[in-house]
N, C-alpha and C positions, 0 to 999 in steps of 0.2 A: 439345622434350618433347611427346609426344602427349597428346591430351585424355584418353585411356584411363588413363594413369598418373596424371595430375593428379586425375582423379575418384576413383580408388581410394584414393589417399593422403588426399585431403580427407575422404572418407567415414570412413576409419579414425580420423582425428584427431577428427572431429566426434563420434564415439561414445565418446570416451575421457576419463576423468577427468583433470583438469589435471595431477595429479602423475604420471600414467603416460604422458602424451603423448610424452615424450622416448623412452620405450621403443619405442613403435610407430613412431616416425620412423626408427629404425634397422633396421626389418625389411626394407625394400626400398630399392634405389637410385633413389628418386624424390624429387622436390622438391615440397613442398606450396606451390602458388601460389594466391593468392586470399585476400583478407580482406574482410570487410564486404560491399559490394555485389558485388564480383567473385565471392565465394563463392556468392551467390544464382544466378549464371549457371552455375557449373560443378558445384556440389555437388548431391546428390540431394534433400536436404531442402528444404522451403519453409516460409515463415512464420517463419524464424529470423533474429534480428538479434544480432550479436556486437559488444560494446563492450570496448575496453581502457581502462586507467586514463588514458591520455593523452586519449582521446576525452571521457571524463567531465570532465577538467580543462579542456578547451577550451570547454565550454558555459557560457553566462552563468549565474550562481548567485545565490541569494537569501541574504542575511546572510553572504556569503563562504563558504558551505558547498556544495561539489560534492555532488550527490545522484543516486544510481542510479535511484530510482523516478521522479523528475522527468525524468530523461533518457529513460526508457522512455515517459513520457507524451507525448513529442513524436512518437511513431511513428504512422503511419496505422493506423486500426482500434483505437486505444487512446484512451479518454476519461479525463480526469483527475478527473472528479467535481466537487468544489468547489475553487475557486481557492485555491492556496497549500497544499493538503493533498496527502498522498502516496497518494491513492486511485488504483486501477488497475482500469479497467473495459474488458475486452478483448473486442472483437467481440461486444458485447451481453451479456457476463457481469457478474457481481457482484463486489464487492471481495474477498469471502471465497473466490472460486473461483480464486485464484492461488496456486500453490505457490512458496514461496521457500526455496531451499536455499543455505545458507552453508557452502561446502566439504562438501556432503553432509548438513549438519545442518538438519532442517526447523525453520522458525520460524513462529509463528502470528500474531505482530503485529509489523509492521516500521516503526513510525513513532514519533516523539517529538513532544511538544507538541501532542497531538491530531492529528498528521499534518503539521505544518509541516516537520519534518525526518524523513528516513528513518533507520533504525537501523544503517545500514552505514557504517562508517568507510572512506572511499575510500582512505586511506593503506594499508589492509591488502589491497586488492583488486587482482588482476592482470587479471581479465577477467570479463565477464558474457555468458552465452548466454541469450537470451530467445526462447521459442517461443510462437507464437500459433496454429499449425496444424501438422499432420503431426508430432505429438509422437513422438519415439522411444519404443519400448515400455518402455524402462527407467524412464520417468517415469510416475507415476500419483498418484491421490489428489485431484486437482483437475481441473475440467472446462474452464477458460478459458485458462490460461497457465502456463508454467513459467519461472521465473527462477533459473538456475543460476549462482551467484556463486563464483568461484575465488579463494582466498586467495593472496597472494604467498608463494612459498617462501622460507624463511629463507636468508640468505647463509652458505654453508659456508666461505668463504675470508676474509672481512673484515667488520668492523663497519660498519654504515651506519644511517641513520635520517633522520627528518624531524620538524620541529615546525611546526605551523600555528596561527596566531592569527587568529580572526575576531571579528566584532562581538558574537556571543552565545555563542561556545564556543571551545575550543582543543583540539588533540589532538597527541599525540606518538606516534612509532613508532620502534622500534629493532630491529635484527636483527644477528645475528652468530654466529660459531662458538663452540661449547663445546669440542669436539674438532675441530680443523681438518680439513675434508674428510670427517668422520664424523658429527658431531652438531652441530646448529645450532638456534637459537631465534629467535622473533620475538614482540614484545609491543606492544600499542597501547592507549592510553587516551585517551578523548574525554570531556570534561565541559563542560556549559554553565555559564556564570557569570551567568545571568539573575538568580538569587537574590542574587548579590553586588551587581550593578549596580543592583538595585531597592531596596536597603536605604536609600540616601539619599533616593530619591524618596518612599518610604513614610514615612520620618521627617519630611520636610517636610510631606507631606499630613496626617499625623496630628497634627503640632504645630498646624497651622491648624485642624484639626477639633476640638480640645479645647473650644473655645468653643461649638461647635454640638453637642457630645456624640456625636462619631462617631470610631471607630477602625477603619481599614481593615487587613485582613490579607491578605497575598498571598505565595505562595512557590511557586517552581518550579525544578526542576533535573532534568537527565537525565545518565546516565552510561553509557558503553559501554566494555567491556574485552574485548580479544581477545588470545589467547596461543596459541602453537604451538611444538611441539618435534618436530624431525625427526631421524631416525637412519638412516644407511645401513649395513646389515649387510655387504653385499658388492656386487658389480656387478649382482646380480639382485634382491636383497631389500632393501626399505626399509619404514619405518613412520613414522607421525606421530601425535601426540596434540594435539588442538586444543580450545580452550574459548571460549565466548562468553557474555557477560553484558551485558544491557541493561535499564535500569530508569528509571522516571519517578516523580516525586513532585510532586503539584500540590495547592495549597490556596488557597482564596479565601474571604473572609468579611468581616462587618461587625459591630462591637459598638456599640450605641447606649446612651447613659447621659445623665444630666443634665449638660450642659456647664457650664463655668465661668460663662457668662452666666446660666443658669437658677438655679444654686446661689447666686449672689450676691444674688438677689432673695428668698431665703427669710427670713421674719420672724425677728428675733433670738430670740424666745421659742419658736420651733418646734424640733422634733426633726429634725435634718438627715437622719437615717436614714429617716424616714417619707416624705421627698421623693426619696430615692435609689432608683434602679432600674437594671436592665440588661436588655438583650435582644441576644443574640449568635447570629448565623446563620453557619454555616461549611459549606463543601463541600470534601471531601478525596477525591482520586483517586490511586491508586497502581497501576502496572501494569508488567509486564516479562517478558522471556524470559531463560532461561539454559540452557546445555547444554554437553555434552562429547561428543567423538567420537574414537574410536581407529581407525586404519586401517593395514592391512598389505597391501603390494603385492609380488608376485613376478613377475618377467619370465621368460617362456618364450621358446623359440626363435622362435615365430611369433605371440606375443601376450603376455598377462599374465593373472594371477588377482588379484583384489582382494577383501578382506574387511574389513568395518567393523562396529563396534558403537557405539551412541550412546544418550544420554539427553537429552531435550528437554522443557522445562517452561515453561508460560505461565500467568500468573494476573493477575486484575484485582480491585481492591477499591475500591468507591465508597461514601462515607459522606456523608449529609446530616444535620446536627445543628443544633438550635435549643435554646438554654438561656436562661431568663429568670426574673426575679423583679421583680414590679411594686412591691413595698414591701420595702425591705431590713430594716425593723424587724419584718416579719411573715413567718416562715419558711413559712407555709402558702401564700404567694403565689408560691412557687418552682415551676417546672415545666420540663419538657423534652420534645422530640420528637427521636427518633433513628431513622434508617433506614440500612440497610447492604445492599449487593448484592455478592456474591462469585461468581467464576467461575474455573475453572481446568481445565487439561488438561495431562497429562504423558504422554510416550511413551518406551518402551524399545524400541529397534529393533536388529536384526541383519540384515546383508545380505551377499551375495556376488555377484561378477561375474566373468565369463570372456569374454575377447576374443581372437579368433584371426583372423589374416589368412592365408588359405590360398594366395592368389595375387592378382594384380591384378584378378581377376574376382570374388572372393568374400571377404567379411568377415562373421564371425558375432559377435554380442554376446548373451550369455545370462546369466541370473542369477535369484536368488530372494531372498526376505526375509520377515521376520516382525516385526510391530509390536504391542506391548502398549499399548493406550490406556487411560488412567484419567481419567474426567471427573467434575468437579463442575459439572453443567449450570447450577444456579441455587441460590443461598442468599440468601433475603430475610429481613431482620430489621427489624421495626418496633416500637419501644418508645416509650411516652409516659407522662408523669406530670403531671396537672393537678389542682389542689386536693387534693393528697396522695392521689390515686387512681391508682396505677400500672396500666398495661395493656400488652398486646403483641399483635401479629398477625404471626406468623412462618411462613415456609415454607422447608423444607430439602429439596431434591430428593435422592433417594438417589444415592449414589456409584455410578457405572457403570464397569464394566470391559469393554472390547471387545478382540477379537483379530482381527488382520488378517494374512493370509498371501498372498503373491503369487509368481508365477513369470512370466518373460518370455523372449522370443526375438526378436532382431532379425537380419534377413538383408539384406545389402547386396550386390547383384549388378550386374555391368557386362557388357552384351552388345555387344561391339564398341566402336567409338569413339563411338557416338551414343546408345545406349540404356542407362539405368541404372534399377534398381528397388530400392527399400527396402521390405521387407515384414516386419511383426512382429505379435506377439500377446502381450497381457498378460492373465493370468487372476488374479482377486482373489477371495478368500473372506473375508468380514467376518462375525464372530459377536458378537452383543450380546444380552443378556437371553435366552439360550437359543435364539435364532433366527439362522440363517445366511443370508447373501445372497451369491450368486455372480455375478460380473461377468466377461464375456469381452469384451476390448477389442481388436479388430483395428485395425491402422494400416498404410497402404500409400502410397507415393509413386512415381510413374513420371516420369522425366525423359527427354526426347528432345531431343538437340542437333540443331537444324536446320542450323547451320553452327558454325564456331568462335566466332562472335559472338552467336548467338541460340539460345535453348532454350525449350521449353515444358514445363510440369509439371502433373500432376494428382494430387491426394491425397485420402485419406479417413482420418478418425481418430475413434474412439469413446473417450470418457473417462468415468470414474465417480468419484463423491465421496461419502464416507460420514460426513463431519463438515461442519457448516455454522455460519455466524455470522449470526444473524437480527437485523435492525435495522428499527425503524420511525422512526429518525432520518433527517434529510435528509443527514447526513454520517455516515461510519463512525467510531465512537468506541470507546475501550477498554472502555466499559461494555457494548458489544454482546456477547452471550453465545455462546461456542462450545458447540455441542451435537451429540451423535451422532445418527445415524438410529436409529430404534427399530422394533419390529415393526409400529407403526402407519404408518410412512413408509418408502418404498422409497429406495434410493440415488439421488442426483441423477445424471443421465446427460446427456451431450451427444454429438451426432453432427455432424461438420463435413466438408463437401466443399469443396475449393478447386481452382481452375484458374488457372495463371499463365503469363505470357510475360515473358522476361528477355532483355536485350540489352546489348551493349557498343557504345558510341558513340565518336567521336573525342574527343580531349582528355581521356582518362582518365575518361570519363563512362559511367555505367551506369543502366539504367532497369529497372523492374519494374512489372507490373500483375497484381494478384491479385483474382479474383472468388471470393466465398465465400458459403456458406449454412450456418447452424448452427441446429439445433433442440435444445431442452433439455426434459427431462421431470423430474417430481417436485421441482420447485422449491418452496421453503417461504417463506411470508410470515406475519406476524401477522394474525389475524382482525381484522375491524373492531372498534375499541374496545379491543383488547388491547395490552399492552406488557410489556416485561421487568420493570417495577417494580410490576406489578399482583400483589399477594399473594393467597393463598387459592385460586389456580388453578394446577395443575401446568403446567409449561412446554410439555408436549405438547398440552394442551387449548387453548393460546393460538394454535396454528399451523394453517395450512391448506395444502393441496398444490395445485399447478397446473403449467402448462407455459409455455414461452417459445420464441420463435424470432427470429432476426435474420439479416440478409443485407446484403451491400454489396460495395464495390470499394475496394481499396487501391492507390494509385499512388505511385511514388517515382522521383526522378531524383537521382543522386549523382555528385559529382566528388570523387575522393579522392586526387589528386596535384597537385603544384604549390603555389605560394604561396597560391593562392585555392582553397579547398575548401568543400564544403557539400552540403546535401541539401534538396530540395523534396519535400514529401509532401502527399498529398490522400487523405482517407477519406470515403466515402459510405456511410451506414448507415441501416437501418430496424431497430427493436428493439421487440418486442411481448411482452405477457404475457397469460395467460388463466387465471383461477381461478374455480372454480364458486361459491365463497363470497365473491368480491370483485367489485365493479362489476356486480352482478346477472348474473354469468356471462358478460358480454361482454368481448371483448378490449380491451386498453388499452395505450398506449405506456409503456415503462419510464421510470424517472426520468431515466436517462442515454441517452435516445433522441436523440443528437446527429447530426442529418442530415448536415451538412457539417463537415469539419475540414481546415484548411490549416496546414501547418507549414513554415517556412523557417528553416534554420540554416546560417549561413555563418561561415567562419573565413578570416582573411587574415593571413599572416605577412609583415610589413613587412621585417623583417630578423631577425638572430639574437636581438636584444634584445626587440623589441616585437611582440606578436601581438594582433589584434583579433578579436572574435567578436560575433555578433548572432543573435538568434532572435525570430521573429514567429509568433504563433499566432492563428488565427481559428477559432471553433467555434460552431456553432448552439447556442442556449441549452438548458439542462436543462429538464426538465418538473417540474411540481408540481401538487398538488391545491389549488384555491383557489375559494372560494365567490364567484361573481360577483354574485349577487343574494341578497336575504333574503326568506324567506317571511313573509307577514303573520301577526301573532298575533291571536287573537280580540278583536274590538272595535276594531281599529286599521285604518288605511287600508292599501291595497295598496302595497307598497314600490316605490320607484324604484331604479334602479341607481346605486351599488352598496349603498346603505343604505336605511333606512326613513325616510319623511317623519316629522318630529316630530309628536307628538300635539298636541291642542288645549291640553293642560296645559303644553306647552313642553318635555316630556321627549323625549330622543332614544331611540326604540324600535328596538333592533337587529334584532329578529325572529330567525328561524331560518335559518341559512345554507343556501343552495341549491347543491348540488354536482352538476352534471349527470353527470360521469364522473370516474373516477380519473385523476390526472395530466392534467387537462383544459387546462392552459395551458402555454405555453412562455415562459420568461423571455427577456429580450433577449439577443442574441448576445454571445459572449465574445471579446475580442481583446486582445492585449498585445504589447509590444515590449520585449525585454531586450537590453542592451548590456554588453559587457565588454571589458577589456583586461588582458593579462598583460605585465608588465615583468620580464624575466629579468636577473639579475646572476650572472656566473660568477666563481668564486674559484679559488684553487689547490687541487690535489689532488682535483678533481672536485666540489667543493662548489658549491652553487647556491642563490640566493635568488630567490623569485618574489613580486612584488607583484601582487595581483589587485584591480582596481577594477571594480565592476559597478553597473548600474542595472537594477533589476527594475521592470517596468511603466514604461518610460522616458517615455511621454507621459501617464502618470497616468490611465489609463482606469479609472474606478470601476466595475468589473464587478459586476453584481448577483448575489448568491447566492440571494436569495429575494425574494418579493413579499408584502406584507401589506396588509390594509385599514387605513386610517388616516384621520384627519380632516385635510382640507386646511388650510393655514396661515390662509386667510381665512375659516375656518368661522364664527367668531363674528361676523364682519361681514356675513354674508349674512342676508337675511330668513328668518324661521322656515320658510316653505314651500319654501325653496330649499336648506336645509341637508341635506347627505347626505355619506356617507363617500366617500373617494377611495382610490386605491391608491398605495403607495410601494414602491420597491425598497430593499433593504438591501445595502450594500457595505462592505468593511472593509479592503481592501489598496490603498493609494495607491502612488505612486512610492516605491521603497525603495533608497537608495544603500547600498553596502556596500564594505568594503575588508578584505583579509586579507593576511597575509604568511606564506609558507612557506619554511623553511630546510631544505635537503637536504644531508646530509653522508655 
């Protein structure tokens, strides 16, 4: 099979939705060769990584849960953000600059438990295409990466399913025909049982706390539900309807009251109610996505047409409440403080695609679409009642409706056996508050095959983004608000150029090396001293606009055949920001300016029964802003590092923190080893059981997530003139063993 035929077929499949791939494969008598690393050598696109469900299951897991986003975090050029969380910071971008499509349905928040788990049930996934450069023109709306997740098609011939049980959650999946060969369904449910296993621990804790007058409250659960219904009208026409629901509920709190020890000491003649009181603080957080999508596909002689309509919704609701009464016999001593933050976004979209392969030389992919966005950028409610004097301080941003229309054209051309070109253009019109913003986004990739085993590529891509999630937290949380651009701020844009060399080596090994440079305009950050929870100021007035740029090198070496397989990756990156109203207008490094990143993932199949896997990561530490010294206060001595010398009265004077630049320090480097083993048991009729045993952070490296000023342990034992603050790192994830069982039928 000549390289020409392989390239044309691979390109056609790469640009095809999962449910239409089988249609394109029948167009020509060619064989699609190349998956994973081999595709990087032969296909036109670059910066693309494809994962199938088996690859995801072979990676070491945390709490027995395979995780798509954590698998993507292992790639060169991708930073994970904070350990244990499902952040994705791609080639210098931010976490909100990544588009996640679940069978074409856009999702705005893709994590559970504040980011410990991703929102995707791997049991429902057939494959993942991840793009960090040279984005096809059919994708838009985010400037850093595209993650296109394909659902498994239902089984039209027989019933099948799987049940998985892990330490913190379980999930079930079932699929089968409704009308054999014509109509089929699939459904999956995943739910955590953290709320159930924590009940005994809370009961024991609160039973011991009665004497001290403390009652702890804690609750958390997440739920994912996925469903799909497919129907084949005939050999050419088919349709499916799919739905997704993901939701989290979290509550933590403490109620304080006179314990049994205190109440037992009340004088016999006293009124117990006058000694009784309560003070209760609670935090509640609820967030989730849900959506439905309907799709119709019709196969033509040389391609197909595809039409879809969808609804997608995301909302978050955060409440902080304090309720107290200092004297239960006096109602006037009752009071409360309540605050609430709400944010939501919903989309109604319609889109159409047309794909045609005219010959081995030319494939065209064209389409258009419209999205109606509805935003609640910010709703803040603050209420309090003290000494029977109620008051409030509320801010409700106006509901915003935005209209987005786009059209795109991708052209894939092959010139002889050695040269291939992918060139496309996406045009977007975004209208909000009576103002329209037009974006033209050209993309192009050139591949030159030097030999059958070596190729070079060059690409350029422009992306734009009209919604963003602003955060002044060190980690991305559901409380971070999704907000649209407005007439005051232009759309966020990025331009990226990449150059790469790809090769095939002996023993089924492949290598790639990609140099890249990306510059970003109209980035948004909170102004100094502003935050999402600051009422009385509109969300637009809290923001300032600036730019960023990043550049680096991604290296990868992969072995994908034989009993021993794996990948070694290395990423080198510089990541900068510059805002006129931040850091006195001088450039500063981004939070996730991770200079070096190494990843090693290996799998060894001992035999049909036992498989081993291991993963090691090393990454230069994140950056943060930390006051290294304190300014003196009037009348006090000049401070030494990192605190202030105590005054003659014996008080510790902290002074005013001195911050030389934004993100001025780098925390210690991050590294971790994960180990895993799968034990397979095979039963009759194709049934199978899989035991997974894993160690997350096998050598228990307590990786710091932040640094704080603190008093050293020996502080009180030092002479007064030697007492000063020190620094300490905060870590929270030790070694975590996990076990899970999956039954496939």
